[in-house]
N, CA and C of each residue as an Amber inpcrd file, in Angstrom:
protein
   603
 186.2060000 101.4950000 116.1090000 184.6690000 102.3510000 115.8240000
 184.7380000 102.6910000 114.5790000 183.8670000 100.9800000 114.0700000
 183.1280000 101.3630000 112.6670000 183.0480000 102.4970000 112.3090000
 183.2970000 102.9400000 110.6380000 182.5500000 103.5190000 109.6750000
 181.2480000 104.6840000 110.3620000 180.2160000 103.5510000 110.3740000
 179.7100000 103.8210000 110.9370000 178.6070000 105.0080000 111.2290000
 180.0970000 105.3590000 112.7390000 179.9190000 106.8650000 113.3840000
 181.1240000 107.4110000 113.6160000 181.3570000 107.7100000 111.9000000
 182.4670000 108.7790000 111.7970000 182.0950000 109.7600000 112.3240000
 180.9560000 109.9200000 111.9080000 180.4040000 111.5050000 112.1580000
 179.7180000 111.3340000 113.1710000 180.1500000 111.0630000 114.7460000
 180.4350000 111.9650000 115.5000000 181.3780000 112.5980000 116.3010000
 180.8060000 114.0890000 117.0440000 182.0500000 114.9920000 116.6230000
 182.8180000 114.5760000 118.0800000 182.5510000 113.7990000 118.6120000
 184.0730000 113.1920000 119.8080000 184.0600000 111.2970000 119.8380000
 184.4410000 110.7770000 118.6740000 183.9170000 109.2010000 118.7560000
 185.2080000 108.8430000 119.9750000 184.1780000 107.4420000 120.5020000
 184.3140000 106.9110000 121.6040000 186.3050000 106.3570000 122.0520000
 186.0610000 105.2750000 120.6470000 187.7960000 104.6610000 120.4530000
 188.6360000 105.8070000 120.1880000 189.2900000 105.2740000 120.6810000
 190.7160000 105.7180000 121.1560000 191.4280000 106.0260000 120.0670000
 191.6590000 107.1160000 120.2360000 192.9090000 108.3750000 118.8140000
 193.9660000 107.2080000 118.2140000 193.9410000 106.6390000 116.9790000
 194.9420000 105.6220000 117.2110000 195.3890000 106.2000000 115.6080000
 196.4450000 106.7480000 115.2520000 196.6580000 107.3480000 113.5800000
 196.4520000 106.0800000 113.0720000 197.0920000 106.3030000 111.2110000
 197.0290000 104.4760000 110.6680000 197.6610000 105.1840000 108.9190000
 198.5850000 105.4330000 108.4410000 198.1300000 106.0520000 107.4020000
 198.0030000 105.5440000 106.0890000 197.7050000 106.1260000 105.4280000
 197.6550000 106.5100000 103.7480000 197.8670000 106.3570000 102.5510000
 198.4560000 106.2690000 102.1250000 198.6320000 106.5940000  99.8710000
 197.7670000 106.7480000  99.4370000 197.4290000 108.0010000  98.6520000
 196.6710000 107.1670000  97.8190000 196.6850000 108.1150000  97.2520000
 196.5360000 107.5630000  95.5810000 196.3830000 108.5080000  93.8050000
 195.7650000 109.2490000  94.5930000 195.7320000 110.3320000  93.8570000
 194.5170000 111.6420000  93.1270000 195.0780000 112.1290000  92.1830000
 194.4230000 111.7560000  90.6570000 194.6980000 113.0880000  89.8350000
 196.3910000 113.2290000  89.6720000 195.9390000 111.8330000  89.5610000
 198.1770000 111.4430000  88.9780000 199.0080000 112.4680000  90.0020000
 198.9940000 112.0080000  91.8620000 199.8910000 112.6840000  92.0100000
 199.4640000 111.5740000  93.5270000 200.7320000 111.2480000  94.1930000
 200.3530000 110.4430000  95.5960000 200.7220000 110.9920000  96.6350000
 199.9290000 111.1960000  97.1970000 199.2270000 112.0770000  98.9350000
 200.1620000 110.7990000  99.8060000 200.9970000 110.9210000 100.7100000
 200.6120000 109.9280000 101.3100000 199.8240000 110.8740000 103.8110000
 199.1160000 110.5760000 103.0730000 198.0210000 111.1110000 104.3020000
 198.0450000 110.3050000 106.0710000 197.8850000 110.9510000 106.7610000
 197.5020000 110.1940000 107.9690000 195.9270000 110.0230000 108.3950000
 195.8070000 108.2850000 108.9980000 193.8290000 108.3290000 108.5330000
 193.5370000 108.3520000 110.4280000 193.1360000 108.1080000 110.9380000
 192.8700000 107.4950000 111.7050000 191.5090000 107.0500000 112.6920000
 190.9520000 105.7470000 113.9680000 190.3150000 105.2820000 114.7110000
 189.6360000 106.4670000 114.8690000 188.0220000 105.7070000 114.1600000
 186.8530000 106.6600000 114.4530000 186.7880000 107.8890000 113.8180000
 186.9990000 108.2570000 112.1010000 186.8540000 108.4070000 111.3790000
 186.9560000 107.7620000 109.9760000 186.2640000 108.0910000 109.3150000
 185.5780000 107.6840000 107.6900000 187.1360000 107.7570000 106.9860000
 187.6470000 106.2550000 106.7780000 187.8900000 104.9230000 106.1290000
 189.2510000 105.5370000 106.2340000 189.3340000 104.8050000 107.6300000
 189.9080000 104.6690000 108.3540000 191.2780000 103.9940000 107.4490000
 192.7660000 104.0860000 107.9130000 193.8020000 102.8440000 106.7130000
 193.4390000 103.2780000 104.9740000 192.6150000 103.7280000 104.5570000
 192.1080000 103.7240000 103.2930000 191.8320000 104.3040000 102.1690000
 191.5380000 104.5960000 100.9960000 191.3150000 105.2510000 100.6930000
 189.9710000 105.2980000 100.1820000 188.6490000 105.3960000 100.0340000
 187.2520000 104.1640000  99.6030000 187.5630000 104.3870000  98.4690000
 186.6150000 103.4830000  97.9000000 185.8180000 102.7960000  96.9160000
 185.3330000 104.1980000  96.1410000 184.0250000 105.2170000  96.8860000
 184.1440000 106.2290000  96.1890000 184.3410000 107.2460000  95.9400000
 184.9020000 107.2230000  96.8130000 186.1180000 109.1560000  96.3830000
 186.9660000 108.3890000  95.3250000 188.3670000 107.2400000  95.5760000
 189.1300000 107.0200000  94.2670000 187.7700000 107.4750000  93.0500000
 186.4770000 106.4970000  93.2100000 185.8020000 107.2010000  92.0200000
 185.6470000 108.2830000  91.1420000 185.8040000 109.3160000  92.4210000
 185.3360000 110.6010000  91.9740000 186.6550000 110.9960000  92.0940000
 188.1530000 110.3510000  92.2180000 188.6760000 110.9320000  91.1640000
 189.0480000 110.7110000  89.7610000 188.8740000 109.5360000  90.0260000
 188.7710000 109.0310000  88.3110000 188.4380000 109.5690000  86.7090000
 187.1980000 109.9160000  87.9850000 185.8700000 110.5140000  86.5160000
 186.1030000 111.8840000  86.9280000 186.3790000 112.9300000  86.8910000
 186.8620000 114.4960000  87.3820000 187.9810000 114.7200000  87.2550000
 187.9840000 115.6900000  86.6160000 189.3630000 116.6330000  87.3270000
 189.0710000 117.6950000  87.8520000 190.2930000 118.4060000  88.6690000
 190.7340000 119.1040000  89.5150000 190.1870000 120.6300000  89.5840000
 189.3780000 121.1450000  90.6180000 188.8450000 122.3040000  90.3580000
 190.9140000 123.4880000  89.9560000 189.8670000 124.3680000  89.3660000
 191.5890000 124.9620000  88.8230000 192.2340000 126.7640000  89.6680000
 190.7970000 127.1930000  89.8540000 190.5780000 128.4520000  91.6480000
 189.6110000 128.9650000  91.9760000 189.5130000 129.1450000  92.7050000
 188.2880000 130.0440000  93.4890000 188.3860000 128.8630000  95.0100000
 187.7150000 129.0870000  95.7230000 186.5360000 128.8420000  96.7790000
 186.0250000 127.7850000  96.7740000 187.1010000 126.7370000  97.1900000
 185.9040000 125.2780000  97.5180000 186.4700000 124.6260000  98.8110000
 185.5130000 124.0630000  98.6090000 184.4910000 123.4060000 100.1200000
 184.3940000 122.0430000 100.4410000 184.7750000 121.1330000 100.7320000
 185.1420000 119.7730000 101.0030000 183.9870000 119.3440000 102.8670000
 183.2620000 119.1000000 101.7240000 182.0630000 119.1460000 103.0210000
 181.5720000 117.7720000 103.2630000 181.9810000 117.5260000 104.5530000
 182.3060000 115.6560000 105.2950000 183.6410000 115.3700000 104.3850000
 185.1600000 116.8310000 105.4370000 186.2170000 116.0680000 104.9830000
 186.7040000 114.7210000 105.3640000 186.1300000 113.7020000 106.4910000
 187.2440000 113.0860000 107.2100000 188.2950000 113.3910000 107.2310000
 189.6590000 112.5580000 106.5200000 190.5750000 113.0770000 106.9400000
 191.4920000 113.8930000 106.8520000 190.7180000 114.3120000 105.1630000
 191.3270000 115.5240000 104.3510000 191.2070000 115.3810000 102.7900000
 190.6400000 114.2800000 102.2320000 191.9730000 113.9150000 100.6490000
 191.3030000 114.1020000  99.7330000 189.8640000 114.3390000  99.5890000
 189.3380000 115.8680000  98.7280000 189.7180000 116.9700000  98.7850000
 189.9110000 117.8410000  99.3960000 190.2750000 119.1020000 100.0460000
 191.5080000 119.2010000  99.5680000 191.9310000 118.4620000 100.0090000
 194.0510000 118.0830000  99.7960000 194.4090000 118.0460000  98.4580000
 193.6770000 116.8830000  98.1790000 194.0290000 116.6030000  96.7000000
 193.6460000 117.2960000  96.0250000 192.8720000 118.4580000  96.0750000
 192.1700000 119.5260000  95.1820000 193.3590000 120.6000000  95.3740000
 193.9790000 121.3990000  96.5940000 194.7280000 122.2300000  97.3920000
 195.9160000 121.8730000  96.0240000 195.8940000 120.4630000  96.6260000
 197.7300000 120.2110000  96.0540000 197.4970000 120.0370000  94.5980000
 196.6920000 119.6750000  93.8050000 197.1380000 119.6060000  92.4560000
 196.3600000 121.3830000  92.0960000 195.6580000 122.3970000  92.8890000
 195.6600000 123.3970000  92.4430000 195.7000000 124.8190000  93.6630000
 197.3190000 125.3250000  93.4250000 197.6160000 126.0400000  94.1990000
 197.2220000 127.3620000  94.1460000 195.8880000 127.7390000  93.5490000
 195.3050000 128.8480000  93.1990000 194.2730000 128.2490000  93.6130000
 193.4900000 127.3820000  94.2530000 191.9120000 127.8270000  95.1550000
 192.4790000 128.6670000  95.9290000 191.4780000 128.5180000  97.2740000
 191.4660000 128.1260000  98.4100000 190.6270000 127.1750000  99.1400000
 190.5210000 126.4430000 100.2560000 189.8100000 125.2120000 100.2890000
 190.0060000 124.8100000 101.6530000 187.8550000 125.2340000 101.9550000
 188.2560000 125.1730000 103.9320000 187.1450000 123.9410000 103.7810000
 187.9960000 123.2140000 104.3930000 187.2540000 121.3870000 104.8970000
 186.7210000 121.2380000 105.8650000 185.6300000 120.9990000 106.0150000
 184.0680000 120.9490000 107.6070000 183.8750000 119.4900000 107.7260000
 184.0720000 119.1320000 109.3640000 183.9680000 117.8040000 109.5850000
 183.0130000 118.6280000 110.3380000 181.8350000 117.3050000 111.3360000
 181.7210000 117.8810000 112.4990000 182.2080000 116.5750000 113.4430000
 183.2070000 115.9280000 113.3630000 183.8530000 114.4310000 113.8200000
 185.0200000 115.5160000 113.7070000 185.8130000 116.1420000 115.3580000
 186.9790000 116.9370000 115.9140000 188.2340000 116.1740000 115.2010000
 187.9750000 115.1230000 115.1350000 190.0490000 113.6380000 115.2810000
 189.2710000 114.3870000 113.7520000 188.7180000 114.3850000 112.9950000
 188.9450000 114.0930000 111.7100000 189.7240000 115.6780000 111.0340000
 188.9720000 116.5320000 111.8920000 189.8690000 118.2490000 111.4430000
 190.8080000 118.0190000 111.7660000 191.3940000 117.8190000 113.1230000
 192.7160000 117.4770000 113.7350000 193.2290000 116.6400000 112.9200000
 192.9810000 115.6370000 111.7540000 194.0950000 115.0480000 110.9080000
 194.2120000 116.0250000 109.2410000 193.1220000 116.3680000 109.6620000
 193.1580000 116.9620000 107.9260000 194.3700000 118.4560000 108.0180000
 193.8900000 118.7260000 109.1350000 194.8930000 120.4080000 109.9130000
 196.4440000 119.3940000 109.3780000 196.6040000 118.7510000 110.5250000
 198.4060000 117.8810000 109.8140000 198.2470000 117.5880000 109.1120000
 197.6610000 117.1010000 107.8120000 197.5720000 116.8280000 107.0630000
 198.3800000 117.3660000 105.7840000 197.3010000 118.4020000 106.1970000
 197.7940000 119.5210000 105.6840000 199.2310000 120.8380000 105.4270000
 199.5950000 120.6080000 106.8380000 201.1740000 120.5260000 107.6060000
 202.0910000 120.0630000 107.1040000 201.7160000 118.5680000 106.5930000
 202.4850000 118.3150000 106.1880000 202.4990000 117.8640000 104.9500000
 202.3270000 118.3460000 104.2170000 202.0280000 118.1530000 102.5280000
 202.6080000 119.7120000 102.2730000 202.6350000 120.4940000 103.2490000
 203.0980000 122.1350000 103.2720000 201.7630000 122.9770000 102.0940000
 200.2450000 122.5920000 102.8970000 199.4400000 123.3720000 102.1850000
 198.5280000 124.3090000 103.2730000 198.8300000 124.4600000 104.2930000
 198.3900000 125.2180000 105.7530000 197.9930000 126.7690000 104.2940000
 198.6630000 126.7760000 103.4560000 198.0710000 128.6580000 102.9090000
 197.2930000 129.0550000 102.1830000 196.5280000 128.1850000 101.7060000
 195.0600000 127.5290000 101.0640000 195.2630000 126.6060000 101.0290000
 194.6260000 126.0340000 102.6060000 193.4280000 124.8190000 103.3340000
 193.4720000 125.0280000 104.5670000 192.3340000 124.5960000 104.8740000
 192.4990000 124.7790000 106.4550000 191.2610000 124.1790000 106.4180000
 191.3630000 123.1650000 107.6800000 189.7880000 122.1910000 107.9540000
 189.1260000 122.6570000 109.4550000 188.0410000 122.9000000 109.9510000
 187.3610000 123.0130000 110.9150000 186.3170000 122.4470000 111.2820000
 185.0330000 122.8140000 111.9140000 183.9350000 122.7310000 112.2500000
 183.3460000 123.2630000 111.9420000 181.8210000 122.8480000 111.6520000
 181.3070000 123.4980000 110.5830000 180.8870000 125.3240000 111.3000000
 180.8420000 124.7070000 112.8450000 180.4430000 125.6790000 113.6350000
 181.7620000 127.1770000 113.2000000 182.2860000 126.8790000 112.8670000
 184.3450000 127.9900000 112.6230000 184.3270000 128.9570000 111.3120000
 182.7500000 127.8850000 110.2920000 182.6420000 128.1480000 109.4700000
 182.4820000 129.8140000 109.4590000 183.0570000 131.2470000 108.6720000
 182.4270000 132.3960000 109.3470000 181.0040000 132.7200000 108.0260000
 179.7270000 132.4590000 108.4920000 178.8440000 133.0260000 108.5140000
 178.5450000 133.3110000 107.3990000 179.7060000 134.2470000 106.4960000
 178.8760000 135.3440000 105.5790000 180.1180000 134.4730000 104.2050000
 180.2400000 133.5430000 104.6930000 181.0440000 132.9730000 104.0910000
 180.9560000 131.7160000 103.0860000 181.5970000 131.7600000 100.8690000
 180.4120000 131.6200000 100.1780000 181.4540000 130.5450000  99.4660000
 180.9080000 129.7560000  98.6610000 181.9690000 128.8790000  97.7470000
 181.8250000 128.8440000  95.7410000 183.0510000 128.3190000  95.4810000
 182.1080000 128.9070000  94.1310000 182.0190000 126.8410000  94.1760000
 182.4360000 126.6040000  94.3670000 182.4620000 124.4060000  94.2640000
 182.2640000 124.4110000  95.7190000 181.3090000 123.2420000  96.2190000
 181.7360000 122.3890000  96.9970000 181.9140000 120.8590000  96.4610000
 182.3840000 119.9960000  97.0080000 183.5050000 118.5310000  96.8300000
 182.4960000 118.1260000  98.0020000 182.5050000 116.4030000  97.5610000
 182.2480000 115.2680000  98.6120000 181.4930000 114.3090000  98.2170000
 182.1990000 113.7400000  99.0400000 181.6290000 111.7830000  99.1820000
 180.8260000 112.1370000 100.4520000 179.1870000 112.5110000 100.5100000
 178.6710000 113.5800000 101.7680000 178.3180000 111.6710000 102.7760000
 177.4310000 111.9860000 103.9350000 178.0050000 110.8400000 105.1610000
 176.1990000 110.6860000 105.1570000 176.3680000 109.6770000 103.7800000
 175.1800000 109.5180000 103.5780000 174.1430000 108.6450000 104.4240000
 175.0660000 107.9560000 105.9030000 174.6920000 106.6250000 106.2950000
 174.0840000 107.7650000 107.2960000 173.6010000 109.0280000 106.9000000
 173.2910000 109.6620000 109.0860000 172.2430000 109.6700000 108.7070000
 171.5740000 108.7420000 107.3540000 169.6400000 109.1140000 107.1560000
 169.1930000 110.1460000 106.1140000 168.1380000 110.3130000 106.0520000
 168.0950000 110.8000000 104.4270000 167.2540000 112.2240000 105.1270000
 166.7230000 112.9380000 105.6660000 166.3260000 114.2300000 106.3610000
 167.5800000 115.1720000 107.1810000 168.4730000 113.6980000 107.8850000
 169.6990000 114.9740000 108.3310000 169.8330000 115.2710000 106.7450000
 170.6880000 113.9860000 106.2210000 170.9060000 114.3400000 104.9160000
 170.8400000 116.1320000 103.9770000 170.3270000 116.0020000 103.7720000
 168.6160000 116.7970000 103.0750000 169.0850000 118.2180000 103.7940000
 168.3100000 117.7790000 105.1360000 169.7670000 118.6520000 105.7910000
 170.4510000 119.8920000 105.6060000 171.7720000 118.8960000 106.0160000
 172.8750000 119.2210000 105.3670000 172.5900000 119.8050000 104.1480000
 173.3920000 119.0160000 102.4860000 173.0150000 119.6560000 101.8940000
 173.1120000 121.2190000 101.2890000 170.9080000 120.9230000 102.0240000
 170.7530000 122.2510000 101.9250000 171.3540000 123.8180000 102.2600000
 171.8360000 123.6250000 103.5470000 172.7270000 123.4500000 104.9130000
 173.9670000 124.3520000 103.6770000 174.4540000 124.1700000 103.1930000
 175.4260000 124.3470000 102.4890000 175.0730000 124.5590000 101.2060000
 174.7540000 124.2280000 100.6030000 174.3040000 124.0680000  99.0720000
 173.9960000 125.7930000  98.8210000 173.5900000 126.3670000  99.8450000
 172.7860000 127.8390000 100.1700000 174.1540000 128.8790000  99.8870000
 175.1780000 128.0480000 100.6590000 176.3740000 128.9360000 100.8670000
 177.5310000 128.9230000  98.8210000 176.5230000 128.4140000  98.0600000
 176.9460000 128.4310000  96.2790000 177.0990000 129.6370000  96.4310000
 177.9120000 129.8010000  95.7500000 178.3760000 131.3390000  94.6260000
 177.1830000 131.2090000  93.7250000 176.0340000 132.1740000  92.7080000
 175.5120000 132.3100000  92.0070000 177.0910000 131.7310000  90.4820000
 175.3030000 130.0770000  90.3370000 176.0560000 129.3830000  89.1720000
 177.1310000 128.9380000  89.4970000 177.1370000 128.6350000  90.6910000
 178.1010000 127.4080000  91.2450000 177.8590000 125.8330000  91.5680000
 178.6540000 125.4910000  91.4170000 178.3550000 123.7410000  90.9390000
 178.6680000 123.4980000  92.5020000 178.4700000 121.6420000  92.8900000
 179.0190000 120.8430000  93.5080000 178.7890000 119.5310000  93.0150000
 179.9240000 118.7820000  93.1760000 180.7860000 117.1240000  92.8850000
 180.7160000 116.7220000  93.6540000 179.4040000 115.4190000  93.6700000
 179.4600000 114.3090000  95.0940000 179.6920000 113.5840000  94.2120000
 180.2900000 111.9900000  95.5320000 180.4950000 110.6420000  94.4770000
 179.1760000 109.6310000  95.5280000 178.2750000 109.3550000  95.2810000
 176.6710000 108.7000000  96.3740000 176.5980000 107.3500000  94.8500000
 176.9860000 106.2550000  96.5250000 176.5390000 104.9090000  95.4270000
 174.7300000 104.3720000  95.3940000 174.9080000 103.9670000  93.6960000
 173.8150000 103.6490000  93.7040000 172.7230000 103.2800000  94.8080000
 173.3840000 101.6320000  94.9670000 172.1130000 101.3710000  96.0470000
 171.9640000 102.3050000  97.6900000 172.6530000 103.1500000  98.2770000
 172.3910000 104.3550000  98.7060000 171.6870000 105.8110000  98.7450000
 170.2720000 105.3520000  97.0500000 170.0420000 106.2850000  96.2700000
 170.7050000 107.0820000  96.0370000 171.4240000 107.3700000  95.4200000
 171.8510000 108.2180000  94.2740000 171.2750000 108.8760000  93.3490000
 170.6800000 108.1370000  92.6670000 168.7850000 108.1530000  92.0980000
 168.1920000 108.9690000  92.4650000 167.4800000 108.5590000  93.7890000
 166.7390000 108.9320000  94.1850000 167.3270000 110.8510000  94.8000000
 168.6160000 110.9080000  95.1160000 168.7180000 112.2260000  96.1800000
 169.4790000 113.3820000  94.9140000 169.2230000 112.3860000  93.3760000
 169.4720000 113.0810000  91.9480000 168.7250000 114.4560000  91.8080000
 167.2220000 113.8030000  91.4200000 165.9870000 113.6650000  91.6770000
 165.4200000 114.4190000  92.7480000 165.8610000 114.4070000  94.0090000
 165.4890000 115.5640000  94.9640000 165.8610000 116.5780000  94.4190000
 167.6760000 117.2340000  94.3110000 167.7250000 117.7720000  94.2310000
 167.5050000 118.5060000  93.4990000 167.1320000 118.2630000  92.2070000
 166.9410000 118.7080000  91.2580000 165.5000000 119.7560000  91.2780000
 164.8900000 119.0720000  92.8070000 162.8970000 119.5930000  92.7740000
 163.3890000 120.5940000  94.4020000 164.8440000 121.0000000  94.5750000
 164.5860000 121.8560000  95.1060000 165.5160000 123.1180000  94.5930000
 165.5500000 122.9500000  93.4520000 166.0940000 123.7850000  92.6450000
 167.8660000 123.8510000  92.0140000 168.5000000 122.4470000  92.1180000
 169.7590000 122.8840000  91.5920000 169.9780000 121.6480000  90.7800000
 169.4260000 121.5230000  89.8340000 169.2680000 121.3550000  88.8890000
 171.1010000 120.1710000  88.8360000 170.6980000 118.5850000  88.6770000
 171.7030000 117.8700000  88.7800000 172.1320000 116.7660000  88.2580000
 173.1350000 116.6420000  87.5050000 173.6620000 116.1920000  86.0570000
 174.7430000 114.5000000  86.7520000 174.8770000 113.3550000  86.3610000
 175.7180000 112.2690000  86.1750000 176.6900000 111.9170000  85.3520000
 177.5340000 112.8480000  86.2820000 178.9180000 112.9410000  84.9060000
 179.2670000 111.4990000  84.6680000 179.6600000 110.2530000  86.0560000
 179.9840000 109.4040000  85.4170000 178.7630000 107.9460000  86.7510000
 179.4130000 107.2950000  86.1100000 179.4060000 105.9980000  87.0310000
 180.2630000 105.1670000  87.6310000 180.0260000 104.5580000  88.0050000
 181.6440000 102.7280000  88.2310000 181.0590000 102.2880000  89.7330000
 181.4550000 101.3780000  89.1330000 181.6320000 100.4870000  90.1400000
 180.3380000 100.9870000  91.6730000 179.6660000 101.1650000  90.9350000
 178.7520000 101.0990000  92.0920000 177.8210000 102.7240000  92.6460000
 178.9980000 103.3020000  91.8860000 178.6710000 104.8750000  92.1300000
 178.0120000 105.7680000  91.0550000 177.2520000 106.5980000  92.1070000
 176.9040000 108.2420000  90.9220000 177.9610000 109.4990000  91.4740000
 178.7160000 109.6930000  90.0610000 179.3350000 111.6760000  90.4740000
 178.1530000 112.5090000  89.9730000 177.6080000 112.8420000  90.5920000
 176.9990000 113.8180000  90.2170000 177.1940000 115.4940000  90.1800000
 176.5970000 116.4460000  89.9170000 177.1220000 117.9660000  89.1510000
 175.5530000 118.3570000  89.6070000 175.6090000 118.8670000  90.4940000
 174.6770000 119.6630000  91.2450000 175.0500000 121.8450000  90.5480000
 173.9150000 122.2100000  90.1020000 174.5380000 124.0600000  89.7130000
 173.5130000 124.8390000  90.6170000 173.5670000 125.6700000  91.4240000
 173.1370000 126.6080000  92.3890000 172.2410000 127.5360000  90.9190000
 171.3170000 128.3680000  91.0260000 170.8170000 129.2770000  90.3270000
 171.8760000 130.7750000  89.7750000 171.5780000 131.1890000  89.2210000
 172.6780000 131.8870000  88.5870000 172.9310000 133.2390000  88.8030000
 171.6560000 133.5740000  89.3240000 171.1670000 134.6130000  90.9130000
 169.8440000 135.0700000  90.3990000
């Protein structure tokens, strides 16, 4: 199955695992990816750019939105033990892999992956980190971002990596129009790293 269908809740391809060695913020993480999940067998370029151009949050409640096999949230949890990381994905295989990876890394005390419906309705977050699923389409993407950005604590932020050719600059302007002022933190290898801020209160 191609990555184009990684956002399916239950991909049809047989579930096979494939190892990934990922260098994140100066650490090496050994992870398992799988068929029907985004970036099987690799650290995708956009996420690599995100790691290279940012520093991990040191504390707080963190949401990894569209977590895939879990690399962004797991990297935060590994680098910053004072964080509490929730990872969400509609892809049930991704959730399984992310939780398996958390267990293998010894991070389950402050990391948990789940489908969106399992997230408590009252949960809020200090930061959202994401390589968002742009290919679900503009309308669905906008709905996804507004749904989860509404859970940011006052003054909280979202950090995302988005391909320039996939509409990063348009998305930056649109987020600002929705009340989330958005700055470009970096630009590399055809990707933008964007930081959006929630209203202060």
